C-alpha positions in Angstrom: 0.3 18.0 13.5 1.3 15.9 10.6 3.2 12.7 11.3 3.9 9.3 9.7 1.4 6.6 10.2 2.3 4.3 13.1 1.2 0.8 14.2 -1.1 2.5 16.7 -3.0 4.1 13.8 -4.2 0.8 12.4 -7.9 1.2 13.5 -8.1 4.8 12.5 -6.5 4.1 9.1 -8.8 1.2 8.4 -12.0 3.2 9.3 -11.0 6.2 7.3 -9.9 4.2 4.3 -13.2 2.3 4.3 -15.0 5.6 4.3 -12.7 6.9 1.5 -13.6 3.9 -0.6 -17.3 4.6 -0.4 -17.1 8.4 -0.7 -17.6 10.8 -3.6 -13.8 10.8 -4.0 -14.2 7.7 -6.1 -16.3 7.5 -9.3 -17.8 4.3 -8.0 -17.3 2.6 -4.6 -14.5 0.1 -4.3 -13.8 -2.8 -2.0 -10.9 -1.7 0.3 -9.6 -5.3 0.2 -5.9 -4.2 0.2 -6.0 -2.4 3.5 -4.1 -5.0 5.5 -1.3 -5.4 2.9 -1.0 -1.6 2.4 -0.8 -1.1 6.2 1.9 -3.7 6.5 3.9 -2.0 3.7 3.5 1.4 5.5 4.9 0.1 8.7 7.6 -1.9 7.0 8.9 1.4 5.4 8.4 0.4 1.8 10.5 3.0 -0.2 7.7 3.4 -2.7 5.0 4.2 -0.2 4.6 6.5 2.8 1.5 7.3 4.9 0.8 10.3 7.1 -1.9 11.3 9.5 -3.1 14.8 10.5 -3.9 15.0 14.2 -6.0 17.6 16.0 -5.8 17.6 19.8 -4.4 14.0 19.7 -7.2 12.7 17.5 -6.5 11.5 13.9 -8.5 13.7 11.5 -7.1 12.7 8.2 -4.7 10.4 6.4 -2.7 10.6 3.2 -0.9 8.0 1.1 2.1 9.0 -1.1 3.7 6.9 -3.8 7.0 7.6 -5.4 8.2 7.2 -9.0 10.5 8.7 -11.6 9.5 10.5 -14.8 11.9 10.9 -17.7 9.4 13.4 -19.3 9.6 15.6 -16.2 13.3 15.0 -15.6 13.2 13.6 -12.1 11.4 12.0 -9.2 7.7 12.6 -8.7 5.2 12.0 -5.9 1.6 10.8 -6.3 -0.9 11.6 -3.6 -2.6 8.3 -3.9 -5.2 8.9 -1.2 -6.1 11.9 0.8 -9.1 11.6 3.2 -10.4 13.9 5.8 -13.1 12.8 8.3 -16.3 14.7 7.6 -16.3 16.4 11.0 -12.9 17.9 10.2 -13.6 19.0 6.6 -13.4 22.7 5.6 -10.6 23.5 8.1 -7.8 23.7 5.6 -6.4 20.3 6.3 -6.1 19.3 2.6 -4.1 22.4 2.0 -1.8 21.8 5.0 -1.2 18.2 3.8 -0.2 19.4 0.3 2.0 22.1 1.8 3.6 19.4 4.0 4.4 17.3 0.9 5.9 20.3 -0.9 8.2 21.1 2.1 9.1 17.6 2.9 10.1 16.6 -0.7 11.4 19.8 -2.3 13.6 17.9 -4.7 10.7 16.2 -6.5 9.8 17.5 -9.9 6.0 17.1 -9.6 3.2 16.1 -7.4 0.3 14.3 -9.1 -3.1 13.1 -8.0 -6.4 11.9 -9.4 -9.7 13.7 -8.6 -13.2 12.7 -9.4 -14.5 15.3 -11.8 -17.8 15.5 -9.7 -15.9 16.2 -6.5 -16.2 20.0 -6.8 -14.9 20.7 -3.3 -11.7 18.7 -3.8 -11.1 20.1 -7.3 -11.4 23.6 -5.9 -8.8 22.9 -3.2 -6.4 21.3 -5.6 -6.7 24.1 -8.2 -6.2 26.7 -5.4 -3.0 24.8 -4.4 -1.7 25.0 -8.0 -2.7 21.7 -9.5 -4.0 21.8 -13.0 -5.6 19.2 -15.3 -3.4 17.6 -17.9 -4.5 16.2 -21.3 -3.4 12.6 -20.6 -6.0 9.9 -20.3 -5.4 7.5 -17.4 -5.2 3.9 -18.5 -4.5 0.8 -16.5 -4.1 -2.9 -17.0 -4.7 -4.9 -13.9 -2.6 -7.9 -13.1 -5.5 -10.3 -12.5 -3.4 -13.3 -11.5 
């Protein structure tokens, strides 16, 4: 079952997010220092952020964070799967595919779904390609607000 993240999911979310930030999903490990503020925004219903968990027999097996934006180039709203993490003991059960299908069904009016994947994460790349994602020839760039 897929449902929105609730207050009761705080410990599960923190544990999974910490694992995500040290996993092969990232090019190099990151400090998950924004967990608390992100969780507060999830519970506060920030319109730019939604979080979901996947439960199996009442146990949280996965979480996904979605962010929302608008693209003039694509002519409409788009969703970014900002994070998708599946606990190791639940991997290879089709959960990532089910989470992506959920996004497609839940937000049919959005023009595109985007995500970033570590080029070395062959398993994730294979799942995303199978679900219709394709590489684009844009280079990600970022300027951090360091203040």
